C-alpha positions in Angstrom: 0.0 0.1 -0.3 1.3 3.1 -0.9 1.5 5.9 2.4 -2.3 8.1 0.7 -3.9 5.0 0.8 -3.1 4.2 4.3 -3.5 7.4 5.0 -7.1 6.8 3.6 -7.9 4.1 6.0 -6.4 5.8 9.2 -9.2 8.3 8.4 -11.5 5.8 7.6 -10.4 4.6 10.9 -10.4 7.5 13.0 -14.2 7.8 11.8 -14.9 4.3 13.0 -13.0 5.2 16.7 -16.0 8.5 16.3 -19.0 6.2 15.2 -18.3 3.7 18.0 -17.6 6.3 21.2 -20.8 7.6 19.5 -23.2 4.3 19.5 -22.0 3.8 23.3 -18.9 1.1 22.2 -16.3 2.7 24.5 -17.3 0.3 26.7 -16.3 -2.8 25.3 -13.5 -3.1 25.8 -12.4 -6.2 23.4 -13.7 -3.8 20.2 -12.1 -0.4 21.4 -8.6 -2.7 22.1 -8.9 -3.9 18.3 -9.3 -0.8 16.8 -6.9 0.7 18.3 -4.6 -1.6 17.4 -5.4 -1.3 13.8 -4.9 2.3 14.2 -1.2 1.3 15.8 -0.4 -1.0 13.2 -1.5 1.7 10.2 0.1 4.4 11.6 3.7 2.7 12.4 2.7 1.3 8.3 2.1 5.3 7.0 5.7 5.5 8.7 7.4 2.3 6.8 5.7 3.8 4.0 6.8 7.1 3.5 10.0 6.7 4.8 10.2 4.4 1.9 8.9 6.4 -0.9 11.2 9.7 0.4 14.2 7.4 0.0 13.1 6.0 -3.5 12.6 10.2 -4.6 15.6 11.6 -3.4 17.5 8.1 -5.2 15.2 9.1 -8.3 16.7 12.7 -7.9 19.8 12.1 -6.6 21.0 9.1 -7.5 22.3 6.2 -4.6 24.4 7.6 -2.6 27.9 5.8 -2.0 30.3 5.7 0.8 
């Protein structure tokens, strides 16, 4: 997944969390823990994808670093 796709999914998860809280599901510990775990996983994936995309762009612009 690209960083953009991951970011879109993170926004969807944020909306899901808001909807769950409004629906009173914040008391459902298992559901909220699962949702928070998925958000955490996607946040980490966003960082990794962003760093990778930056490195690729830098390589395209300036070539490989040697040394």
